[in-house]
Backbone of each chain as nested JSON, in Angstrom:
{
  "chains": [
    {"id": "A", "residues": [
      {"number": 1, "name": "UNK", "atoms": {"N": [96.665, 98.456, 75.084], "CA": [96.1, 97.23, 74.901], "C": [94.586, 97.57, 75.427]}},
      {"number": 2, "name": "UNK", "atoms": {"N": [93.209, 97.286, 75.36], "CA": [91.816, 97.363, 75.783], "C": [91.986, 96.333, 76.841]}},
      {"number": 3, "name": "UNK", "atoms": {"N": [91.237, 96.911, 78.037], "CA": [90.51, 95.598, 78.524], "C": [89.229, 96.037, 79.211]}},
      {"number": 4, "name": "UNK", "atoms": {"N": [88.884, 94.201, 79.427], "CA": [87.171, 93.709, 79.363], "C": [87.718, 93.514, 81.108]}},
      {"number": 5, "name": "UNK", "atoms": {"N": [86.442, 93.873, 81.739], "CA": [86.344, 93.809, 83.363], "C": [85.287, 92.484, 82.917]}},
      {"number": 6, "name": "UNK", "atoms": {"N": [85.042, 91.327, 83.356], "CA": [84.105, 90.44, 83.428], "C": [83.714, 90.388, 84.988]}},
      {"number": 7, "name": "UNK", "atoms": {"N": [82.303, 90.105, 85.148], "CA": [82.055, 89.816, 86.37], "C": [81.266, 88.058, 86.286]}},
      {"number": 8, "name": "UNK", "atoms": {"N": [81.048, 88.065, 87.463], "CA": [79.921, 86.53, 87.338], "C": [78.806, 86.688, 86.83]}},
      {"number": 9, "name": "UNK", "atoms": {"N": [78.192, 87.798, 86.8], "CA": [77.032, 87.994, 85.562], "C": [77.1, 88.491, 84.454]}},
      {"number": 10, "name": "UNK", "atoms": {"N": [78.209, 88.824, 84.236], "CA": [78.882, 88.994, 82.544], "C": [78.26, 88.025, 81.877]}},
      {"number": 11, "name": "UNK", "atoms": {"N": [77.294, 88.045, 80.266], "CA": [77.14, 87.014, 79.643], "C": [78.128, 86.594, 78.497]}},
      {"number": 12, "name": "UNK", "atoms": {"N": [78.171, 85.431, 79.203], "CA": [79.54, 85.16, 77.9], "C": [79.667, 85.528, 76.314]}},
      {"number": 13, "name": "UNK", "atoms": {"N": [78.222, 85.269, 75.913], "CA": [78.426, 85.475, 74.064], "C": [78.588, 87.456, 74.256]}},
      {"number": 14, "name": "UNK", "atoms": {"N": [77.711, 87.935, 75.197], "CA": [78.125, 89.42, 75.024], "C": [79.875, 89.651, 74.689]}},
      {"number": 15, "name": "UNK", "atoms": {"N": [80.674, 88.897, 76.12], "CA": [82.153, 89.472, 76.375], "C": [82.656, 88.405, 74.81]}},
      {"number": 16, "name": "UNK", "atoms": {"N": [81.953, 87.269, 74.671], "CA": [82.833, 86.66, 73.32], "C": [82.971, 87.598, 72.184]}},
      {"number": 17, "name": "UNK", "atoms": {"N": [81.906, 88.379, 71.867], "CA": [81.561, 89.053, 71.143], "C": [82.228, 90.404, 71.074]}},
      {"number": 18, "name": "UNK", "atoms": {"N": [82.307, 90.87, 72.093], "CA": [83.344, 92.083, 72.243], "C": [85.23, 91.509, 72.029]}},
      {"number": 19, "name": "UNK", "atoms": {"N": [85.482, 90.489, 72.689], "CA": [86.306, 89.888, 72.622], "C": [86.936, 89.755, 71.063]}},
      {"number": 20, "name": "UNK", "atoms": {"N": [86.183, 89.205, 70.265], "CA": [86.313, 88.688, 68.912], "C": [86.632, 89.972, 67.979]}},
      {"number": 21, "name": "UNK", "atoms": {"N": [85.682, 91.115, 68.239], "CA": [85.729, 92.478, 67.62], "C": [87.171, 93.179, 68.391]}},
      {"number": 22, "name": "UNK", "atoms": {"N": [87.52, 92.734, 69.25], "CA": [88.757, 93.58, 69.334], "C": [89.89, 92.713, 69.103]}},
      {"number": 23, "name": "UNK", "atoms": {"N": [89.628, 91.327, 68.944], "CA": [91.063, 90.965, 68.237], "C": [90.953, 90.978, 66.419]}},
      {"number": 24, "name": "UNK", "atoms": {"N": [89.78, 91.127, 66.558], "CA": [89.877, 91.197, 64.779], "C": [90.398, 93.119, 63.985]}},
      {"number": 25, "name": "UNK", "atoms": {"N": [90.206, 93.868, 65.63], "CA": [90.592, 95.124, 64.991], "C": [92.055, 95.676, 65.738]}},
      {"number": 26, "name": "UNK", "atoms": {"N": [92.58, 95.34, 66.423], "CA": [93.642, 95.47, 67.625], "C": [94.509, 94.147, 67.686]}},
      {"number": 27, "name": "UNK", "atoms": {"N": [93.925, 92.768, 67.332], "CA": [94.961, 91.541, 67.394], "C": [94.93, 91.297, 68.826]}},
      {"number": 28, "name": "UNK", "atoms": {"N": [94.738, 91.967, 69.904], "CA": [94.922, 91.671, 71.456], "C": [93.961, 92.306, 72.379]}},
      {"number": 29, "name": "UNK", "atoms": {"N": [93.82, 91.861, 73.386], "CA": [92.649, 92.099, 74.309], "C": [93.389, 91.786, 75.874]}},
      {"number": 30, "name": "UNK", "atoms": {"N": [93.152, 92.344, 76.626], "CA": [93.212, 92.112, 78.438], "C": [91.921, 91.555, 78.574]}},
      {"number": 31, "name": "UNK", "atoms": {"N": [91.447, 90.761, 79.066], "CA": [90.35, 89.8, 80.023], "C": [90.575, 90.11, 81.714]}},
      {"number": 32, "name": "UNK", "atoms": {"N": [89.842, 90.997, 82.298], "CA": [89.935, 90.681, 84.293], "C": [89.037, 90.029, 84.377]}},
      {"number": 33, "name": "UNK", "atoms": {"N": [89.218, 89.372, 85.837], "CA": [88.028, 88.884, 85.967], "C": [88.259, 88.639, 87.632]}},
      {"number": 34, "name": "UNK", "atoms": {"N": [87.815, 88.892, 88.591], "CA": [87.885, 88.441, 90.259], "C": [86.866, 87.702, 90.475]}},
      {"number": 35, "name": "UNK", "atoms": {"N": [87.559, 86.396, 91.067], "CA": [86.39, 85.743, 92.004], "C": [86.216, 84.364, 90.753]}},
      {"number": 36, "name": "UNK", "atoms": {"N": [85.95, 82.801, 91.31], "CA": [85.727, 81.911, 90.378], "C": [84.635, 82.176, 89.4]}},
      {"number": 37, "name": "UNK", "atoms": {"N": [83.233, 83.072, 89.696], "CA": [82.452, 83.041, 89.184], "C": [83.006, 83.963, 87.818]}},
      {"number": 38, "name": "UNK", "atoms": {"N": [83.621, 84.381, 88.117], "CA": [83.857, 85.764, 86.799], "C": [85.216, 85.344, 86.333]}},
      {"number": 39, "name": "UNK", "atoms": {"N": [85.946, 84.128, 86.386], "CA": [86.902, 83.441, 86.028], "C": [86.27, 82.814, 84.737]}},
      {"number": 40, "name": "UNK", "atoms": {"N": [85.263, 81.743, 85.718], "CA": [84.166, 81.017, 84.842], "C": [83.704, 81.459, 83.482]}},
      {"number": 41, "name": "UNK", "atoms": {"N": [83.364, 82.759, 83.867], "CA": [82.603, 83.47, 82.33], "C": [83.615, 84.071, 81.779]}},
      {"number": 42, "name": "UNK", "atoms": {"N": [84.772, 84.323, 82.304], "CA": [86.159, 84.631, 80.992], "C": [86.017, 83.674, 80.067]}},
      {"number": 43, "name": "UNK", "atoms": {"N": [86.48, 82.636, 80.931], "CA": [87.12, 81.687, 80.385], "C": [85.832, 81.122, 78.63]}},
      {"number": 44, "name": "UNK", "atoms": {"N": [84.631, 80.951, 79.541], "CA": [83.655, 80.321, 78.588], "C": [83.772, 81.672, 77.503]}},
      {"number": 45, "name": "UNK", "atoms": {"N": [83.612, 82.758, 77.682], "CA": [83.866, 83.873, 76.74], "C": [84.844, 83.347, 75.744]}},
      {"number": 46, "name": "UNK", "atoms": {"N": [86.13, 83.471, 76.143], "CA": [87.183, 83.315, 75.303], "C": [86.663, 81.918, 74.622]}},
      {"number": 47, "name": "UNK", "atoms": {"N": [86.495, 81.043, 74.835], "CA": [86.25, 79.69, 74.536], "C": [85.565, 80.266, 73.016]}},
      {"number": 48, "name": "UNK", "atoms": {"N": [84.045, 80.758, 73.663], "CA": [83.006, 81.259, 72.7], "C": [83.921, 82.059, 71.446]}},
      {"number": 49, "name": "UNK", "atoms": {"N": [84.297, 83.068, 71.905], "CA": [85.108, 84.1, 70.468], "C": [86.181, 83.282, 69.423]}},
      {"number": 50, "name": "UNK", "atoms": {"N": [86.47, 82.202, 70.044], "CA": [87.466, 81.359, 68.956], "C": [86.09, 80.927, 68.213]}},
      {"number": 51, "name": "UNK", "atoms": {"N": [85.389, 80.347, 68.001], "CA": [84.253, 80.188, 67.214], "C": [83.578, 81.342, 66.478]}},
      {"number": 52, "name": "UNK", "atoms": {"N": [83.305, 82.161, 66.95], "CA": [83.417, 83.534, 66.57], "C": [84.123, 84.061, 64.895]}},
      {"number": 53, "name": "UNK", "atoms": {"N": [85.763, 83.52, 65.584], "CA": [86.877, 84.028, 64.961], "C": [86.81, 83.059, 63.624]}},
      {"number": 54, "name": "UNK", "atoms": {"N": [86.394, 82.09, 64.029], "CA": [86.806, 81.122, 62.886], "C": [86.396, 81.173, 61.715]}},
      {"number": 55, "name": "UNK", "atoms": {"N": [85.26, 81.836, 60.965], "CA": [85.074, 82.083, 59.997], "C": [86.138, 83.024, 59.383]}},
      {"number": 56, "name": "UNK", "atoms": {"N": [86.792, 83.674, 59.745], "CA": [87.597, 84.961, 60.016], "C": [88.841, 84.482, 59.717]}},
      {"number": 57, "name": "UNK", "atoms": {"N": [89.281, 83.111, 59.609], "CA": [90.136, 82.499, 59.678], "C": [91.484, 82.757, 60.733]}},
      {"number": 58, "name": "UNK", "atoms": {"N": [90.631, 83.309, 61.851], "CA": [91.401, 83.765, 62.823], "C": [91.198, 82.867, 64.127]}},
      {"number": 59, "name": "UNK", "atoms": {"N": [92.573, 82.713, 65.141], "CA": [92.235, 81.943, 66.364], "C": [93.106, 82.35, 67.249]}},
      {"number": 60, "name": "UNK", "atoms": {"N": [92.798, 82.383, 68.599], "CA": [93.575, 82.798, 69.865], "C": [93.956, 82.158, 70.528]}},
      {"number": 61, "name": "UNK", "atoms": {"N": [95.102, 82.514, 71.565], "CA": [95.755, 81.869, 72.059], "C": [95.978, 83.187, 73.405]}},
      {"number": 62, "name": "UNK", "atoms": {"N": [95.64, 82.19, 74.689], "CA": [95.742, 83.297, 76.387], "C": [96.613, 82.89, 77.2]}},
      {"number": 63, "name": "UNK", "atoms": {"N": [97.121, 83.827, 77.762], "CA": [98.335, 83.697, 78.789], "C": [97.704, 84.539, 79.78]}},
      {"number": 64, "name": "UNK", "atoms": {"N": [97.867, 83.239, 80.818], "CA": [96.88, 83.75, 82.357], "C": [97.912, 84.411, 82.971]}},
      {"number": 65, "name": "UNK", "atoms": {"N": [97.294, 85.259, 84.353], "CA": [98.523, 85.647, 85.268], "C": [97.196, 86.2, 86.035]}},
      {"number": 66, "name": "UNK", "atoms": {"N": [98.153, 86.579, 87.22], "CA": [97.747, 87.254, 88.478], "C": [97.91, 88.437, 88.563]}},
      {"number": 67, "name": "UNK", "atoms": {"N": [96.832, 89.798, 88.868], "CA": [97.151, 91.002, 88.852], "C": [96.655, 91.344, 90.103]}},
      {"number": 68, "name": "UNK", "atoms": {"N": [97.262, 92.389, 91.087], "CA": [96.62, 92.848, 92.259], "C": [95.506, 94.065, 91.41]}},
      {"number": 69, "name": "UNK", "atoms": {"N": [94.36, 94.226, 91.981], "CA": [93.2, 95.483, 91.432], "C": [92.697, 96.072, 92.459]}},
      {"number": 70, "name": "UNK", "atoms": {"N": [92.677, 97.244, 92.526], "CA": [91.648, 97.908, 93.37], "C": [90.59, 98.165, 93.324]}},
      {"number": 71, "name": "UNK", "atoms": {"N": [89.179, 97.225, 93.988], "CA": [88.202, 97.483, 94.334], "C": [87.36, 98.243, 95.076]}},
      {"number": 72, "name": "UNK", "atoms": {"N": [87.076, 99.657, 95.374], "CA": [86.292, 99.905, 96.066], "C": [87.496, 100.061, 97.447]}},
      {"number": 73, "name": "UNK", "atoms": {"N": [88.877, 100.386, 97.115], "CA": [89.845, 100.869, 97.826], "C": [90.149, 99.832, 98.49]}},
      {"number": 74, "name": "UNK", "atoms": {"N": [89.645, 98.434, 98.346], "CA": [90.924, 97.144, 99.092], "C": [91.423, 96.377, 97.622]}},
      {"number": 75, "name": "UNK", "atoms": {"N": [92.37, 96.15, 97.885], "CA": [93.411, 95.517, 97.267], "C": [92.665, 94.017, 96.455]}},
      {"number": 76, "name": "UNK", "atoms": {"N": [92.58, 93.595, 95.375], "CA": [92.035, 92.443, 95.73], "C": [92.72, 91.705, 94.348]}},
      {"number": 77, "name": "UNK", "atoms": {"N": [92.915, 90.234, 94.78], "CA": [93.895, 89.8, 93.485], "C": [92.856, 88.692, 92.261]}},
      {"number": 78, "name": "UNK", "atoms": {"N": [93.302, 89.523, 91.065], "CA": [92.289, 88.966, 90.386], "C": [93.096, 88.328, 89.199]}},
      {"number": 79, "name": "UNK", "atoms": {"N": [92.517, 87.347, 88.47], "CA": [93.364, 87.055, 87.285], "C": [93.236, 87.486, 85.959]}},
      {"number": 80, "name": "UNK", "atoms": {"N": [94.373, 87.871, 85.556], "CA": [94.079, 88.715, 83.529], "C": [94.99, 87.652, 83.202]}},
      {"number": 81, "name": "UNK", "atoms": {"N": [93.536, 88.159, 81.557], "CA": [94.09, 86.658, 80.788], "C": [94.653, 87.69, 79.524]}},
      {"number": 82, "name": "UNK", "atoms": {"N": [96.22, 87.785, 79.191], "CA": [96.077, 88.327, 77.813], "C": [95.854, 87.235, 76.705]}},
      {"number": 83, "name": "UNK", "atoms": {"N": [95.043, 87.838, 76.072], "CA": [94.529, 87.18, 74.557], "C": [95.089, 87.745, 73.316]}},
      {"number": 84, "name": "UNK", "atoms": {"N": [96.091, 87.474, 72.615], "CA": [96.467, 87.499, 70.829], "C": [95.706, 86.381, 70.219]}},
      {"number": 85, "name": "UNK", "atoms": {"N": [95.044, 87.213, 69.03], "CA": [94.803, 86.812, 67.877], "C": [95.717, 86.127, 66.682]}},
      {"number": 86, "name": "UNK", "atoms": {"N": [95.566, 85.362, 66.116], "CA": [96.454, 84.776, 64.893], "C": [95.789, 84.566, 63.998]}},
      {"number": 87, "name": "UNK", "atoms": {"N": [96.795, 84.664, 62.91], "CA": [95.386, 83.792, 61.27], "C": [95.934, 82.658, 61.443]}},
      {"number": 88, "name": "UNK", "atoms": {"N": [94.994, 81.869, 60.827], "CA": [94.705, 80.595, 60.685], "C": [95.36, 80.016, 59.057]}},
      {"number": 89, "name": "UNK", "atoms": {"N": [94.939, 80.937, 58.5], "CA": [95.569, 80.923, 56.99], "C": [96.73, 80.439, 56.252]}},
      {"number": 90, "name": "UNK", "atoms": {"N": [97.222, 79.561, 55.845], "CA": [98.382, 79.236, 55.319], "C": [99.111, 80.276, 54.625]}},
      {"number": 91, "name": "UNK", "atoms": {"N": [100.277, 80.502, 54.74], "CA": [100.682, 81.362, 53.812], "C": [100.781, 81.306, 53.032]}}
    ]},
    {"id": "B", "residues": [
      {"number": 1, "name": "UNK", "atoms": {"N": [99.061, 63.141, 73.779], "CA": [99.1, 64.049, 74.803], "C": [97.97, 63.747, 76.54]}},
      {"number": 2, "name": "UNK", "atoms": {"N": [98.998, 63.891, 77.598], "CA": [98.458, 64.027, 78.474], "C": [97.481, 64.43, 78.834]}},
      {"number": 3, "name": "UNK", "atoms": {"N": [96.659, 64.131, 79.974], "CA": [95.32, 64.657, 80.196], "C": [95.464, 65.049, 81.966]}},
      {"number": 4, "name": "UNK", "atoms": {"N": [95.266, 66.132, 82.644], "CA": [94.65, 66.326, 83.948], "C": [93.482, 66.761, 83.964]}},
      {"number": 5, "name": "UNK", "atoms": {"N": [92.968, 65.756, 84.742], "CA": [91.459, 66.238, 85.314], "C": [91.606, 66.939, 86.474]}},
      {"number": 6, "name": "UNK", "atoms": {"N": [91.058, 68.442, 86.548], "CA": [91.424, 69.33, 87.869], "C": [89.665, 69.435, 88.752]}},
      {"number": 7, "name": "UNK", "atoms": {"N": [90.115, 69.498, 90.184], "CA": [88.801, 69.427, 90.252], "C": [88.699, 70.786, 91.345]}},
      {"number": 8, "name": "UNK", "atoms": {"N": [87.31, 71.37, 92.212], "CA": [87.524, 72.378, 92.564], "C": [88.293, 72.107, 93.93]}},
      {"number": 9, "name": "UNK", "atoms": {"N": [88.255, 70.863, 94.341], "CA": [88.844, 70.661, 95.577], "C": [90.785, 70.233, 95.045]}},
      {"number": 10, "name": "UNK", "atoms": {"N": [91.389, 70.575, 93.792], "CA": [92.543, 70.476, 93.335], "C": [93.284, 71.629, 94.232]}},
      {"number": 11, "name": "UNK", "atoms": {"N": [94.455, 71.032, 94.377], "CA": [95.565, 71.996, 94.801], "C": [95.715, 72.633, 93.868]}},
      {"number": 12, "name": "UNK", "atoms": {"N": [95.813, 73.989, 93.519], "CA": [96.785, 74.522, 92.439], "C": [97.786, 74.43, 91.947]}},
      {"number": 13, "name": "UNK", "atoms": {"N": [99.295, 74.424, 93.365], "CA": [100.334, 74.4, 93.276], "C": [100.65, 73.186, 92.607]}},
      {"number": 14, "name": "UNK", "atoms": {"N": [99.658, 72.106, 93.234], "CA": [100.389, 70.644, 93.318], "C": [100.232, 70.658, 91.451]}},
      {"number": 15, "name": "UNK", "atoms": {"N": [99.134, 71.262, 91.065], "CA": [99.044, 71.121, 89.475], "C": [99.091, 71.911, 88.584]}},
      {"number": 16, "name": "UNK", "atoms": {"N": [99.766, 72.892, 89.159], "CA": [100.983, 73.419, 88.521], "C": [102.43, 72.901, 88.542]}},
      {"number": 17, "name": "UNK", "atoms": {"N": [102.528, 72.077, 89.591], "CA": [103.768, 71.477, 89.402], "C": [103.507, 70.334, 87.94]}},
      {"number": 18, "name": "UNK", "atoms": {"N": [102.551, 69.453, 88.288], "CA": [102.384, 68.827, 87.235], "C": [102.531, 69.204, 85.73]}},
      {"number": 19, "name": "UNK", "atoms": {"N": [101.771, 70.332, 85.684], "CA": [101.415, 70.535, 84.122], "C": [102.963, 71.602, 83.963]}},
      {"number": 20, "name": "UNK", "atoms": {"N": [103.999, 72.058, 84.624], "CA": [105.559, 72.565, 84.264], "C": [106.102, 71.115, 83.785]}},
      {"number": 21, "name": "UNK", "atoms": {"N": [105.634, 70.279, 84.945], "CA": [106.985, 69.121, 84.211], "C": [106.255, 68.557, 82.768]}},
      {"number": 22, "name": "UNK", "atoms": {"N": [105.088, 68.366, 82.651], "CA": [104.327, 67.764, 81.555], "C": [105.333, 68.571, 80.273]}},
      {"number": 23, "name": "UNK", "atoms": {"N": [104.951, 70.142, 80.319], "CA": [105.344, 70.997, 79.367], "C": [107.171, 70.795, 79.737]}},
      {"number": 24, "name": "UNK", "atoms": {"N": [107.661, 70.714, 80.611], "CA": [109.346, 70.365, 80.3], "C": [109.443, 69.387, 79.298]}},
      {"number": 25, "name": "UNK", "atoms": {"N": [108.579, 67.998, 79.814], "CA": [109.211, 66.615, 79.247], "C": [108.345, 66.727, 77.952]}},
      {"number": 26, "name": "UNK", "atoms": {"N": [107.073, 67.26, 77.683], "CA": [106.674, 66.792, 76.342], "C": [106.161, 67.83, 75.648]}},
      {"number": 27, "name": "UNK", "atoms": {"N": [106.388, 68.947, 76.222], "CA": [105.921, 70.484, 75.706], "C": [104.504, 71.099, 75.482]}},
      {"number": 28, "name": "UNK", "atoms": {"N": [103.46, 69.78, 75.873], "CA": [102.082, 70.294, 75.576], "C": [101.357, 69.401, 76.887]}},
      {"number": 29, "name": "UNK", "atoms": {"N": [100.229, 69.899, 76.891], "CA": [99.36, 69.28, 78.475], "C": [97.977, 69.579, 78.047]}},
      {"number": 30, "name": "UNK", "atoms": {"N": [96.776, 68.451, 78.076], "CA": [95.759, 68.791, 78.537], "C": [95.224, 68.66, 79.538]}},
      {"number": 31, "name": "UNK", "atoms": {"N": [93.974, 70.395, 79.893], "CA": [93.867, 70.614, 81.837], "C": [92.759, 70.484, 80.843]}},
      {"number": 32, "name": "UNK", "atoms": {"N": [91.481, 69.612, 81.919], "CA": [90.268, 69.254, 82.154], "C": [89.587, 70.149, 83.099]}},
      {"number": 33, "name": "UNK", "atoms": {"N": [88.32, 70.717, 83.143], "CA": [87.74, 70.878, 84.55], "C": [86.493, 71.222, 84.163]}},
      {"number": 34, "name": "UNK", "atoms": {"N": [85.341, 70.613, 85.11], "CA": [83.708, 70.584, 85.03], "C": [83.566, 71.522, 86.543]}},
      {"number": 35, "name": "UNK", "atoms": {"N": [82.784, 72.531, 85.866], "CA": [82.112, 73.831, 86.874], "C": [83.078, 74.955, 87.158]}},
      {"number": 36, "name": "UNK", "atoms": {"N": [82.551, 76.077, 87.737], "CA": [83.108, 76.897, 87.918], "C": [84.5, 77.033, 89.342]}},
      {"number": 37, "name": "UNK", "atoms": {"N": [84.523, 76.569, 90.105], "CA": [85.348, 76.251, 91.099], "C": [86.588, 75.404, 89.967]}},
      {"number": 38, "name": "UNK", "atoms": {"N": [86.1, 74.238, 89.391], "CA": [87.477, 73.607, 88.992], "C": [87.809, 74.346, 87.797]}},
      {"number": 39, "name": "UNK", "atoms": {"N": [87.249, 75.128, 86.876], "CA": [87.768, 76.099, 86.29], "C": [88.731, 77.149, 86.92]}},
      {"number": 40, "name": "UNK", "atoms": {"N": [88.344, 77.508, 87.568], "CA": [89.063, 78.725, 88.693], "C": [90.457, 78.107, 88.963]}},
      {"number": 41, "name": "UNK", "atoms": {"N": [90.445, 76.737, 89.723], "CA": [91.711, 75.87, 90.092], "C": [92.575, 75.89, 88.929]}},
      {"number": 42, "name": "UNK", "atoms": {"N": [91.793, 75.265, 87.571], "CA": [92.749, 74.97, 86.805], "C": [93.564, 76.25, 86.328]}},
      {"number": 43, "name": "UNK", "atoms": {"N": [92.707, 77.486, 86.015], "CA": [93.494, 78.576, 85.423], "C": [94.116, 79.23, 86.915]}},
      {"number": 44, "name": "UNK", "atoms": {"N": [94.256, 78.775, 88.013], "CA": [95.243, 79.514, 88.921], "C": [96.574, 78.413, 88.845]}},
      {"number": 45, "name": "UNK", "atoms": {"N": [96.135, 76.927, 88.644], "CA": [97.279, 76.522, 88.315], "C": [98.177, 76.903, 87.259]}},
      {"number": 46, "name": "UNK", "atoms": {"N": [97.272, 77.044, 85.705], "CA": [98.347, 77.749, 84.519], "C": [99.116, 78.257, 84.695]}},
      {"number": 47, "name": "UNK", "atoms": {"N": [98.451, 79.686, 85.781], "CA": [99.222, 81.031, 85.677], "C": [100.191, 80.674, 86.736]}},
      {"number": 48, "name": "UNK", "atoms": {"N": [100.032, 79.93, 87.863], "CA": [101.547, 79.294, 88.792], "C": [102.582, 78.857, 88.199]}},
      {"number": 49, "name": "UNK", "atoms": {"N": [102.073, 77.732, 86.975], "CA": [103.144, 76.875, 86.072], "C": [104.156, 77.538, 85.348]}},
      {"number": 50, "name": "UNK", "atoms": {"N": [103.553, 79.497, 84.909], "CA": [103.918, 79.919, 84.429], "C": [105.396, 80.341, 84.823]}},
      {"number": 51, "name": "UNK", "atoms": {"N": [105.086, 80.793, 86.4], "CA": [106.137, 80.948, 87.138], "C": [107.484, 79.871, 87.242]}},
      {"number": 52, "name": "UNK", "atoms": {"N": [106.497, 78.851, 87.421], "CA": [107.561, 77.547, 87.766], "C": [108.628, 77.504, 86.684]}},
      {"number": 53, "name": "UNK", "atoms": {"N": [108.325, 77.708, 85.524], "CA": [108.987, 77.315, 83.871], "C": [109.431, 78.392, 83.659]}},
      {"number": 54, "name": "UNK", "atoms": {"N": [109.781, 79.794, 84.553], "CA": [110.393, 81.265, 84.046], "C": [111.649, 80.838, 83.99]}},
      {"number": 55, "name": "UNK", "atoms": {"N": [112.301, 79.837, 85.334], "CA": [113.952, 79.972, 85.468], "C": [114.502, 79.252, 84.31]}},
      {"number": 56, "name": "UNK", "atoms": {"N": [113.113, 78.152, 83.841], "CA": [113.421, 77.22, 82.603], "C": [113.422, 77.444, 81.276]}},
      {"number": 57, "name": "UNK", "atoms": {"N": [113.503, 79.366, 81.471], "CA": [113.351, 80.18, 79.982], "C": [112.324, 79.049, 79.102]}},
      {"number": 58, "name": "UNK", "atoms": {"N": [111.097, 78.971, 80.188], "CA": [110.182, 78.535, 78.746], "C": [108.661, 78.937, 79.609]}},
      {"number": 59, "name": "UNK", "atoms": {"N": [107.834, 79.493, 78.477], "CA": [106.442, 79.961, 79.16], "C": [105.335, 78.961, 78.159]}},
      {"number": 60, "name": "UNK", "atoms": {"N": [103.857, 79.573, 78.597], "CA": [103.272, 78.781, 77.93], "C": [101.588, 79.726, 77.188]}},
      {"number": 61, "name": "UNK", "atoms": {"N": [101.487, 78.948, 76.493], "CA": [99.868, 79.342, 76.018], "C": [98.438, 78.788, 76.49]}},
      {"number": 62, "name": "UNK", "atoms": {"N": [97.744, 78.891, 75.941], "CA": [96.532, 78.287, 76.698], "C": [95.23, 78.457, 75.52]}},
      {"number": 63, "name": "UNK", "atoms": {"N": [94.688, 77.806, 75.148], "CA": [93.637, 77.264, 73.772], "C": [92.292, 76.833, 74.631]}},
      {"number": 64, "name": "UNK", "atoms": {"N": [91.457, 77.857, 74.985], "CA": [90.586, 77.149, 76.288], "C": [89.077, 76.593, 75.038]}},
      {"number": 65, "name": "UNK", "atoms": {"N": [88.457, 75.323, 75.431], "CA": [87.145, 75.124, 74.291], "C": [86.297, 74.347, 75.125]}},
      {"number": 66, "name": "UNK", "atoms": {"N": [85.181, 73.943, 74.781], "CA": [84.496, 73.239, 75.624], "C": [84.223, 71.995, 74.802]}},
      {"number": 67, "name": "UNK", "atoms": {"N": [84.289, 71.134, 75.691], "CA": [84.018, 69.165, 75.425], "C": [83.082, 68.114, 76.432]}},
      {"number": 68, "name": "UNK", "atoms": {"N": [82.687, 67.745, 75.772], "CA": [81.713, 67.11, 76.568], "C": [82.617, 65.835, 76.986]}},
      {"number": 69, "name": "UNK", "atoms": {"N": [82.27, 65.639, 78.609], "CA": [82.948, 64.314, 78.983], "C": [81.486, 63.578, 79.71]}},
      {"number": 70, "name": "UNK", "atoms": {"N": [81.743, 62.044, 79.793], "CA": [80.931, 61.554, 80.159], "C": [81.91, 61.192, 81.822]}},
      {"number": 71, "name": "UNK", "atoms": {"N": [80.232, 61.408, 82.518], "CA": [80.586, 61.458, 84.124], "C": [79.548, 61.066, 84.557]}},
      {"number": 72, "name": "UNK", "atoms": {"N": [80.12, 59.811, 85.505], "CA": [79.055, 58.677, 86.245], "C": [77.803, 58.637, 84.999]}},
      {"number": 73, "name": "UNK", "atoms": {"N": [78.247, 58.189, 83.972], "CA": [77.018, 58.331, 82.651], "C": [76.703, 58.972, 82.514]}},
      {"number": 74, "name": "UNK", "atoms": {"N": [76.369, 60.351, 82.894], "CA": [75.834, 61.546, 82.87], "C": [76.64, 62.442, 81.886]}},
      {"number": 75, "name": "UNK", "atoms": {"N": [76.137, 62.947, 80.587], "CA": [77.0, 63.942, 79.469], "C": [77.39, 65.338, 80.422]}},
      {"number": 76, "name": "UNK", "atoms": {"N": [78.673, 65.821, 80.57], "CA": [78.806, 67.155, 81.338], "C": [79.52, 68.073, 80.233]}},
      {"number": 77, "name": "UNK", "atoms": {"N": [79.105, 69.038, 80.28], "CA": [79.959, 70.145, 79.273], "C": [81.273, 70.245, 80.476]}},
      {"number": 78, "name": "UNK", "atoms": {"N": [82.127, 70.306, 79.903], "CA": [83.466, 70.794, 80.59], "C": [84.186, 71.323, 79.739]}},
      {"number": 79, "name": "UNK", "atoms": {"N": [85.256, 72.275, 80.653], "CA": [86.323, 73.05, 79.726], "C": [87.801, 72.211, 79.654]}},
      {"number": 80, "name": "UNK", "atoms": {"N": [87.962, 72.46, 78.432], "CA": [89.246, 71.825, 78.284], "C": [89.897, 72.867, 77.691]}},
      {"number": 81, "name": "UNK", "atoms": {"N": [91.499, 72.7, 78.557], "CA": [92.697, 73.947, 78.316], "C": [93.625, 72.87, 77.327]}},
      {"number": 82, "name": "UNK", "atoms": {"N": [93.873, 73.469, 76.092], "CA": [94.829, 73.15, 75.62], "C": [96.364, 73.878, 75.688]}},
      {"number": 83, "name": "UNK", "atoms": {"N": [97.571, 73.413, 76.908], "CA": [98.589, 74.036, 77.384], "C": [99.873, 74.153, 76.386]}},
      {"number": 84, "name": "UNK", "atoms": {"N": [100.338, 74.596, 75.489], "CA": [101.934, 74.542, 74.849], "C": [102.893, 75.455, 75.369]}},
      {"number": 85, "name": "UNK", "atoms": {"N": [103.774, 74.487, 75.878], "CA": [105.519, 74.996, 75.906], "C": [106.065, 75.574, 74.936]}},
      {"number": 86, "name": "UNK", "atoms": {"N": [106.843, 76.931, 75.333], "CA": [107.516, 77.454, 74.124], "C": [108.451, 78.005, 74.642]}},
      {"number": 87, "name": "UNK", "atoms": {"N": [110.151, 78.146, 73.968], "CA": [111.245, 79.11, 74.732], "C": [111.118, 80.196, 74.9]}},
      {"number": 88, "name": "UNK", "atoms": {"N": [111.368, 80.894, 75.464], "CA": [111.474, 82.326, 75.618], "C": [113.38, 82.933, 75.442]}},
      {"number": 89, "name": "UNK", "atoms": {"N": [113.89, 81.614, 75.193], "CA": [115.344, 82.209, 74.92], "C": [115.153, 83.114, 73.129]}},
      {"number": 90, "name": "UNK", "atoms": {"N": [116.108, 83.925, 73.327], "CA": [116.078, 84.488, 71.839], "C": [117.013, 83.467, 71.134]}},
      {"number": 91, "name": "UNK", "atoms": {"N": [116.859, 83.334, 69.586], "CA": [117.614, 82.3, 69.032], "C": [118.895, 82.926, 68.632]}}
    ]}
  ]
}
């Protein structure tokens, strides 16, 4: 699964475009964020991505969890978002 | 659907307990948060709730979106998290 790392300075619209593209091509993507500002940007991006996917009859769900990441040789607790795409079209 | 409003001062463990209880009894809950600190607490709470549900063979998924809320007669953009529970037991 591809991993996107989001920071507090990430532009939500740009991250949303990457999330939407990966859901279209691969059906899933992992988004990582360290700290409240980054978590907020990540969540905004994922919410915006739902709008980008709407015209493709796709939507997404998220499963958040904690993950330990090494950042500059220090262990930091980050949030990990597993994002899954699904079709909204009736079978 | 019950709505939980989370602030930046909310204790994630307490919110997680409420989320888990509502998922057990009703299968779904809406969580609202205004601002990065509140969004971060809400996401931490939802991640913690997954652990609380694990022994009940339940897990959850989240769908984030934007919502306009009236706060003290001012319109604020908040994040809304629709949280759905599901059984992890094999049929």
